[in-house]
VOGU-3710 file (C-alpha; in Angstrom, 3 decimals, decimal comma):
1> mlgkeqdlkv> 0,031/0,163/-0,048  1,306/3,350/-0,867  3,692/4,962/1,577  1,647/2,574/4,537  3,674/1,510/6,954  3,014/-1,792/8,614  1,490/-1,638/12,448  4,529/-2,636/14,926  3,753/-6,049/16,674  6,472/-7,306/19,255
11> grsdvpqqee> 6,409/-10,895/18,601  8,854/-13,470/20,286  8,007/-12,528/24,034  10,301/-15,641/25,022  13,315/-13,744/24,020  13,204/-10,703/25,913  16,323/-9,677/25,303  15,646/-9,174/21,245  12,934/-6,394/22,379  15,301/-3,725/21,578
21> vmdsatvspe> 16,205/-5,110/18,225  12,683/-6,118/17,574  11,376/-2,418/17,700  13,566/-1,228/14,354  11,781/-4,364/12,619  8,123/-4,379/11,731  6,505/-7,804/12,238  3,943/-8,919/9,744  0,420/-9,708/11,878  -0,453/-12,516/9,201
31> ndlpddirse> 2,716/-14,729/9,588  4,339/-13,376/12,898  7,556/-12,838/11,132  9,518/-9,622/10,868  8,505/-7,972/7,317  11,384/-5,299/7,365  14,704/-6,950/8,036  17,255/-4,426/6,451  20,393/-4,451/9,103  22,927/-7,172/10,313
41> dqlslvpeay> 21,168/-6,238/14,066  17,831/-7,866/12,884  19,238/-10,962/11,883  18,684/-12,476/15,465  15,007/-12,257/14,718  15,167/-14,269/11,564  14,420/-18,093/11,750  16,910/-20,511/10,539  15,040/-21,661/7,494  15,353/-18,256/5,928
51> rsdnpkrplk> 19,054/-17,386/6,802  21,809/-18,007/4,214  25,516/-18,888/4,919  26,447/-16,016/2,525  27,543/-12,868/4,520  26,713/-10,780/1,552  22,994/-12,473/1,189  22,188/-13,350/4,716  18,520/-14,045/3,668  17,041/-16,687/2,004
61> skdaagneyt> 13,892/-17,859/0,294  12,445/-21,134/-1,661  10,085/-20,793/-4,271  7,236/-23,554/-4,819  9,526/-25,195/-7,172  12,388/-25,685/-4,232  14,607/-23,284/-5,984  16,616/-21,429/-3,311  17,453/-17,483/-3,658  19,276/-15,305/-1,509
71> yvlkpmwycv> 19,137/-11,385/-0,673  20,827/-8,640/0,426  19,740/-6,586/3,419  19,560/-3,446/1,520  18,519/-4,152/-2,205  17,068/-0,803/-3,102  20,710/0,508/-3,385  22,241/-2,488/-4,344  20,753/-3,426/-7,480  16,917/-2,225/-7,319
81> vlillmelle> 18,132/1,601/-8,193  19,203/0,119/-11,748  15,947/-1,294/-12,372  14,266/2,044/-11,760  16,761/3,966/-13,894  15,796/1,480/-16,637  12,037/2,197/-15,951  12,792/6,153/-15,657  14,534/5,966/-18,988  11,877/3,591/-20,818
91> rlsyyginft> 8,889/6,023/-19,484  10,661/8,923/-20,800  11,116/7,217/-24,253  7,556/5,908/-24,280  6,032/9,367/-23,065  8,051/11,189/-25,113  6,240/9,724/-28,562  2,895/9,182/-26,663  2,777/12,910/-25,609  3,424/14,307/-28,982
101> qtayltgsyg> 1,663/11,660/-31,473  -1,924/12,837/-31,370  -0,068/16,675/-32,196  1,992/15,225/-34,741  -0,501/12,879/-36,357  -2,769/15,595/-37,253  0,109/17,773/-38,736  0,390/20,474/-35,552  4,321/20,111/-36,155  4,291/20,783/-39,655
111> dwspllgstq> 3,128/19,207/-43,130  5,362/16,260/-43,472  3,073/13,762/-41,033  0,235/11,699/-41,737  -2,093/14,574/-41,986  -4,939/12,482/-40,055  -8,629/13,878/-39,047  -8,681/14,330/-35,206  -11,042/10,868/-34,849  -8,720/8,834/-36,636
121> asswvltsta> -5,501/10,484/-35,065  -7,184/9,688/-31,473  -7,993/6,298/-32,587  -4,611/5,392/-33,365  -2,963/6,559/-29,945  -5,603/4,879/-28,243  -5,130/1,598/-30,277  -1,323/1,894/-29,860  -1,988/2,337/-25,974  -4,476/-0,609/-25,892
131> iaysvpflga> -1,947/-2,770/-27,697  0,878/-1,911/-25,389  -1,085/-2,819/-22,441  -2,407/-6,151/-23,954  1,181/-7,255/-24,898  1,954/-7,831/-21,170  0,239/-11,202/-21,462  2,412/-12,295/-23,847  5,599/-10,805/-21,791  4,118/-12,769/-18,849
141> iiadafigty> 3,569/-16,176/-20,298  7,462/-15,699/-21,933  8,553/-14,880/-18,370  6,877/-16,756/-16,209  6,756/-19,972/-18,473  10,091/-20,028/-20,300  13,059/-17,840/-19,933  12,251/-15,294/-16,681  11,625/-11,883/-16,116  15,312/-10,515/-16,802
151> wtiilftsfv> 15,789/-12,210/-20,139  12,234/-11,061/-21,202  13,286/-7,682/-20,506  16,260/-7,913/-22,550  14,317/-9,532/-25,424  11,649/-7,029/-26,068  13,783/-4,262/-25,544  16,591/-5,275/-27,775  14,523/-6,585/-30,646  11,396/-4,867/-30,508
161> yvpglllial> 11,116/-1,668/-28,661  14,617/-0,004/-29,742  13,883/-0,782/-33,435  10,131/0,321/-32,845  11,415/3,901/-31,585  14,030/3,996/-34,255  11,501/3,673/-36,777  9,169/6,291/-35,641  12,215/8,616/-35,646  13,117/7,618/-39,270
171> careqlwngv> 9,387/8,628/-40,502  10,047/11,996/-39,091  13,132/12,384/-41,497  11,547/13,934/-44,880  14,915/13,519/-46,565  14,872/9,665/-46,319  11,177/9,263/-48,055  11,413/11,037/-51,545  8,431/13,195/-50,480  6,171/10,371/-49,830
181> ypqkllaasl> 5,161/10,343/-46,416  5,542/6,293/-45,081  2,386/6,394/-43,241  1,948/2,175/-43,372  5,540/1,966/-41,969  4,520/4,494/-39,189  1,266/2,651/-38,209  3,195/-0,562/-38,159  6,127/1,225/-35,797  3,718/3,131/-33,403
191> mglysagagg> 0,828/0,231/-33,383  3,194/-2,533/-33,701  6,952/-2,440/-32,419  6,516/0,378/-30,143  3,320/-0,805/-28,640  4,327/-4,492/-28,398  8,216/-3,262/-27,005  6,518/-1,712/-24,340  3,959/-3,853/-23,545  6,253/-6,702/-23,318
201> ikscvnvlga> 8,516/-5,565/-20,635  5,787/-3,657/-18,744  4,852/-6,656/-16,634  8,268/-7,743/-15,913  10,295/-4,344/-14,994  8,066/-3,809/-11,629  7,879/-7,479/-10,817  11,585/-7,852/-11,280  12,354/-4,718/-8,945  9,831/-6,626/-6,460
211> qqfhpllqka> 11,624/-9,568/-6,350  14,882/-8,395/-4,995  13,315/-8,220/-1,749  12,585/-11,189/0,645  8,976/-12,331/-0,173  8,344/-12,396/3,755  11,300/-10,734/5,475  10,909/-7,811/3,613  7,621/-7,321/2,470  7,037/-4,240/3,782
221> qisryyvnfy> 9,730/-2,393/1,682  8,118/-4,018/-1,129  5,251/-1,645/-0,745  7,632/1,353/-0,209  9,440/0,131/-3,541  6,120/0,444/-5,545  5,729/4,090/-4,305  9,282/4,875/-5,709  8,508/2,769/-8,857  5,609/4,902/-9,642
231> mfinigaivg> 7,680/7,872/-8,940  10,563/7,221/-11,016  7,659/6,544/-13,976  6,373/9,926/-13,394  10,201/11,494/-13,253  10,704/9,918/-16,682  7,247/11,026/-18,174  7,874/14,865/-16,486  11,589/14,847/-18,435  10,149/13,133/-21,551
241> giviplitqi> 7,029/15,160/-21,553  9,054/18,436/-21,193  12,074/17,837/-23,336  10,365/16,196/-26,345  7,127/18,080/-26,991  9,509/21,494/-26,878  11,873/20,116/-29,521  9,299/18,821/-31,884  8,246/22,178/-32,251  11,532/22,844/-33,832
251> nvfgaymipv> 12,735/19,316/-35,269  10,448/16,104/-35,085  13,453/13,802/-36,157  15,934/15,191/-33,327  13,467/15,178/-30,918  12,150/11,303/-31,712  16,182/10,027/-31,652  16,249/11,122/-27,932  13,764/8,349/-27,050  16,172/5,939/-29,197
261> cclalgliaf> 19,041/6,894/-27,301  17,586/6,965/-23,798  16,252/3,514/-24,214  19,814/2,231/-24,949  21,400/4,044/-22,242  18,714/2,373/-20,211  19,451/-1,069/-21,467  23,129/-0,607/-20,718  22,765/0,243/-17,272  19,878/-2,228/-16,749
271> iagtrryvrm> 22,458/-5,223/-17,958  25,269/-3,545/-15,749  23,469/-4,966/-12,773  23,026/-8,439/-13,830  25,236/-10,383/-11,215  23,514/-8,051/-8,502  20,090/-9,483/-9,541  17,845/-12,162/-8,089  16,754/-13,961/-11,013  14,027/-16,227/-9,989
281> kpqgsdiles> 13,895/-19,312/-12,369  10,376/-19,605/-14,321  7,921/-21,986/-12,775  7,502/-24,276/-15,712  4,190/-23,239/-17,567  1,977/-22,491/-15,075  0,038/-19,998/-17,036  -0,452/-22,322/-19,841  -1,234/-25,110/-17,283  -3,714/-22,393/-15,554
291> lkavgasfgh> -5,604/-22,160/-18,823  -6,139/-25,972/-19,182  -7,181/-26,003/-16,097  -9,835/-23,683/-16,649  -10,539/-25,653/-19,834  -10,514/-28,780/-18,064  -13,133/-27,152/-15,619  -15,897/-26,630/-18,127  -15,819/-30,507/-18,922  -17,911/-30,539/-16,036
301> cppnmekvkv> -21,652/-29,483/-15,666  -21,617/-26,712/-14,454  -18,281/-25,781/-14,688  -15,998/-25,912/-11,360  -12,782/-25,718/-10,616  -12,972/-27,980/-7,381  -13,760/-31,086/-9,303  -10,223/-30,638/-11,278  -8,212/-31,108/-8,120  -6,222/-34,578/-7,424
311> srggkyddaf> -8,176/-34,569/-4,133  -11,683/-34,475/-6,103  -10,529/-37,238/-8,705  -8,952/-34,715/-11,011  -5,529/-34,395/-12,488  -4,476/-30,968/-11,113  -2,789/-30,363/-7,942  -4,831/-28,867/-5,213  -2,395/-26,011/-4,418  -2,027/-25,206/-8,319
321> iekvkiigrl> -5,737/-24,910/-8,289  -6,179/-22,691/-5,290  -3,323/-20,158/-7,199  -5,505/-20,303/-10,375  -8,720/-19,393/-8,549  -6,803/-16,545/-6,888  -5,820/-15,367/-10,501  -9,494/-15,519/-11,444  -10,626/-13,368/-8,261  -7,955/-10,814/-9,530
331> ipimlatvpf> -9,839/-10,150/-12,759  -13,011/-8,186/-11,114  -10,629/-6,703/-8,647  -8,551/-4,804/-11,636  -11,640/-4,252/-13,493  -12,791/-1,764/-10,681  -9,777/0,399/-11,891  -11,310/0,673/-15,486  -13,363/3,765/-15,010  -10,765/5,537/-13,719
341> nmaygqmasv> -8,288/4,361/-16,202  -10,621/5,584/-19,367  -10,434/9,318/-17,712  -6,399/8,565/-17,622  -6,701/7,518/-21,173  -8,259/10,914/-22,259  -5,002/12,725/-21,623  -3,070/11,556/-24,619  -6,188/12,041/-27,220  -9,095/14,016/-26,592
351> fviqgtvmqn> -7,361/16,461/-23,821  -4,926/17,159/-26,773  -7,332/17,772/-29,178  -8,880/20,262/-27,118  -5,609/22,207/-26,225  -4,637/22,212/-29,729  -7,678/25,196/-30,143  -6,727/27,013/-27,086  -4,120/29,848/-26,562  -0,524/28,598/-26,407
361> sgmidaswme> 1,721/30,249/-23,579  4,794/30,843/-25,431  6,466/27,294/-26,156  3,658/25,814/-23,714  0,999/23,856/-25,942  -1,336/21,069/-25,613  1,434/18,306/-25,622  3,348/20,003/-23,157  0,324/20,328/-20,687  0,598/16,363/-20,026
371> nfdafsviic> 3,533/17,152/-17,735  1,273/18,498/-15,152  -0,171/14,763/-14,790  3,287/14,012/-13,625  3,814/16,871/-11,403  0,566/16,041/-9,644  1,605/12,590/-9,184  4,733/13,805/-7,674  3,328/16,512/-5,378  0,190/14,477/-4,491
381> gllisrglyp> 2,260/11,532/-3,947  4,563/13,140/-1,247  1,385/14,453/0,121  -0,365/11,337/0,871  2,362/9,151/1,549  4,055/11,601/4,041  0,747/13,416/5,054  -2,582/11,738/4,936  -1,428/8,179/5,495  0,480/9,032/8,566
391> flerrgielh> -2,120/11,487/9,945  -4,570/8,445/9,503  -2,339/5,801/10,928  -2,035/7,917/14,095  -5,975/7,778/14,341  -5,897/3,740/13,931  -7,390/4,400/10,550  -6,157/2,485/7,485  -7,812/2,664/3,835  -9,183/-0,221/2,504
401> mttkfsigtf> -7,990/-1,019/-0,935  -11,429/-0,531/-2,601  -11,850/2,719/-1,019  -8,670/4,014/-2,461  -9,851/2,801/-5,793  -13,030/4,600/-4,986  -11,175/7,843/-4,345  -8,895/7,539/-7,487  -11,995/7,063/-9,410  -13,867/10,148/-8,053
411> cgalailtdt> -10,536/12,109/-8,954  -10,915/10,835/-12,509  -14,893/11,809/-12,541  -13,657/15,635/-11,191  -11,192/15,419/-14,101  -13,560/14,707/-16,940  -15,989/17,299/-15,151  -13,397/20,217/-15,108  -12,705/18,902/-18,994  -16,317/19,507/-19,729
421> iidykihsay> -16,778/22,900/-18,383  -13,520/23,977/-19,995  -15,087/22,422/-23,491  -18,222/24,568/-22,873  -15,929/27,885/-21,868  -14,474/27,218/-25,503  -17,586/27,435/-27,187  -18,900/30,351/-25,136  -15,529/32,408/-25,542  -15,703/31,593/-29,240
431> eatgepisiw> -19,409/32,483/-29,732  -18,769/35,888/-27,566  -15,423/37,198/-29,164  -13,936/34,559/-31,415  -10,991/34,299/-29,615  -9,419/31,103/-28,066  -8,841/30,758/-24,090  -5,591/30,224/-22,217  -4,254/26,544/-22,373  -3,585/26,938/-18,745
441> wqifpyffvg> -7,252/26,061/-17,754  -6,140/22,269/-18,455  -4,326/22,536/-15,432  -7,417/21,390/-13,553  -8,118/17,970/-15,385  -4,594/17,172/-15,658  -4,423/17,782/-11,561  -6,851/15,739/-10,800  -5,892/12,727/-12,928  -2,331/12,691/-11,390
451> ageifavssa> -4,010/12,980/-7,795  -6,413/9,866/-8,537  -3,550/7,793/-10,143  -1,913/7,577/-6,574  -4,934/6,197/-5,156  -5,954/4,137/-8,237  -3,184/3,129/-10,366  -0,347/2,735/-7,915  -2,656/0,981/-5,178  -3,322/-1,834/-8,419
461> ydaafqispd> 0,036/-2,365/-8,889  0,479/-3,192/-4,835  -2,546/-5,153/-5,177  -1,503/-7,135/-8,345  1,732/-8,090/-6,903  0,723/-8,894/-3,300  -2,263/-10,947/-4,110  -0,668/-12,932/-7,007  0,608/-16,639/-6,051  4,602/-17,220/-6,795
471> glksfgsaln> 5,111/-18,386/-10,199  1,854/-15,942/-11,501  3,472/-12,640/-10,488  4,242/-11,535/-14,083  0,738/-12,838/-15,056  -1,208/-11,146/-12,191  0,928/-8,123/-13,258  0,023/-8,335/-16,971  -3,667/-8,505/-15,895  -3,325/-5,495/-13,959
481> lfmvgavpnf> -1,682/-3,417/-16,752  -4,572/-4,985/-19,260  -7,123/-3,545/-16,970  -5,020/0,126/-16,691  -4,372/0,518/-20,591  -6,131/-2,090/-22,603  -9,813/-2,809/-21,870  -10,290/1,241/-20,954  -8,507/2,268/-24,052  -10,683/-0,255/-26,383
491> isdailngce> -13,954/1,154/-24,707  -13,022/4,541/-24,949  -12,053/3,997/-28,908  -15,440/2,085/-29,404  -17,484/5,041/-27,572  -15,090/7,446/-29,724  -15,785/5,785/-33,126  -19,651/5,357/-32,249  -20,133/8,876/-31,436  -17,945/10,242/-34,072
501> awftndagst> -20,755/12,838/-35,364  -19,641/14,549/-31,840  -16,203/15,050/-33,252  -17,038/16,439/-36,773  -17,649/20,041/-37,820  -20,523/21,207/-40,090  -19,489/19,890/-43,055  -19,397/16,373/-41,600  -15,430/16,059/-41,456  -13,351/15,191/-38,438
511> distlelyaq> -11,075/17,843/-39,032  -11,674/20,068/-36,017  -8,102/21,251/-35,734  -8,485/24,964/-35,577  -10,975/26,737/-33,313  -13,436/27,680/-35,808  -14,237/24,133/-36,538  -13,859/22,571/-32,880  -16,467/25,322/-32,030  -18,659/23,413/-34,570
521> skvylylwvl> -18,149/20,158/-32,741  -19,931/18,708/-29,935  -16,930/16,871/-27,704  -18,506/17,838/-24,382  -21,287/15,002/-25,082  -18,353/12,439/-25,074  -17,198/13,709/-21,938  -20,361/13,335/-20,008  -20,500/9,758/-21,286  -17,054/9,774/-19,532
531> faiamfgtlg> -18,214/11,394/-16,538  -21,122/8,988/-15,952  -18,681/6,102/-16,575  -16,654/7,379/-13,733  -19,454/8,057/-11,468  -20,627/4,364/-11,569  -16,935/3,412/-10,839  -16,908/5,458/-7,636  -20,023/4,289/-6,274  -19,307/0,780/-7,393
541> nlvpwfrtfy> -16,193/0,321/-5,125  -17,893/1,432/-2,339  -20,340/-1,409/-2,574  -19,866/-3,439/0,814  -20,000/-6,948/-1,118  -16,905/-5,655/-3,427  -14,990/-4,682/-0,059  -15,731/-7,884/1,323  -14,455/-9,799/-1,911  -11,443/-8,042/-2,137
551> scteeasknl> -10,777/-8,834/1,507  -11,668/-12,823/1,337  -9,286/-12,836/-1,965  -6,477/-11,104/-0,110  -6,902/-13,708/2,846  -6,529/-16,559/0,636  -3,555/-15,254/-0,771  -1,771/-14,878/2,647  -3,117/-18,586/3,345  -0,955/-19,726/0,303
561> vratrktves> 1,855/-17,583/1,734  1,560/-19,263/5,103  1,332/-22,848/3,539  4,579/-22,110/1,501  6,219/-20,932/4,669  5,220/-24,163/6,754  6,635/-26,092/3,758  9,896/-24,322/3,763  10,155/-25,063/7,548  9,161/-28,242/7,315
571> nslteshav> 11,699/-29,060/4,704  14,472/-27,219/6,398  13,677/-29,315/9,643  13,858/-32,569/7,394  17,464/-31,646/6,065  18,429/-30,890/9,503  17,793/-33,840/10,691  19,242/-35,572/8,013  22,428/-34,056/8,338
//
């Protein structure tokens, strides 16, 4: 949970001489183990089953397949920082392209572009984003079942992502194409390589970072890691969002070469830390086996996962089926974030279209305004993690995860509402004076989206990792990302194309790139639809049944952790007796 410290609980009352050390190590209530081990003084609290003989990596753990891994006491500065740097530079590259694509596709940076209409340009961007958030399933399958998260990151970055960015940049180099714009190549690069590359590593980078921490003894640090992870995402987004839009106004090719160089640099930094990483082995074919198990359950009438367990005459291990059931229960939990993410997805499409007909402030244009989302994330992240959560904790209040989803979705609703008001203001100002309103009005919707991300998106990352069983972490992350960027963008794209008439001028064209033409459209009707969806999500997350459903799923996941712990301790005891 974002910035949330675990409650201090002193256990082991039979060892009073360790009480002083215990005060500096948080104890996880659900398993009576310290969950914030970070110094040698705390090692006396660690059971022998979790201690290694390596002084540099004194903590150890075994996965469900019996593979043993060792961990350092301070993984953040030992190796995680390199993973975070990779994420920062990757997000700089991704958002540098994403923030400017709508304006580039419609010709805002010059005639050397595809010159698409507003609806088609938005559709390209929404589709590109949706693909980028669908491919994580492929990345997760490759990582969890075949080559692991580390090699999956190397594979997609080197052979898909970097080439995609390079081709997008080369398309902007007019001298290479004899006066004929390579629209098909750009489409293949933008909605193919670029999207697939970003998506292929997206479910792996955050998981690899979390895997550097001991899953039980450093569990509290994992939550803090996800706060840092999301902060690094937004630092990268800010840098890319400031630099790239400014340079595209001067030289699009030069601007788009920056992401190519940055991602290549991030890859080099990532590879430099190879020997330091905990590189967990893939758990066979758990993902594919889970799909087979679900298929086998349909062989019963009615379909029933319980009937495919070995204990019920089936062929699948009981513990494995429990894992699959938890992943299944994760689906509706992640669906709860879709209404907010539909609001989030408008930043790179409809908000930009609206901003292009507003009055720029110097070099501050519609693409540059997207940086206020990242500014908001950083400011709100600090205020919430350092102010709100400690304030609530002192009063014994802990926000339930579904409450966080609801607050985040309500912030998304406020973002859409303020943007709708801006749209009406654009129309009224044009009718009264014929003049555009200032681009600075868009600070409000971007600010509310950023605030919502802290509650909805970062919490969803945390929930997906904590709930997903071992062996299916990348799959759980991919499921979360699918709900963050694929489902909401597919829905938004369908609504956008279904309501295309709201994005047309009086001549029936989707060209609304000027204030005069935009004033003839009815974009505000589309925004009202999104507002209604966001309010539905806000209230839906507060339904008591859903809160109970989440809590039961979380408890089921903890039960699997307890079972794994007992197995590890039992095996360790058996080995000790054998010696």
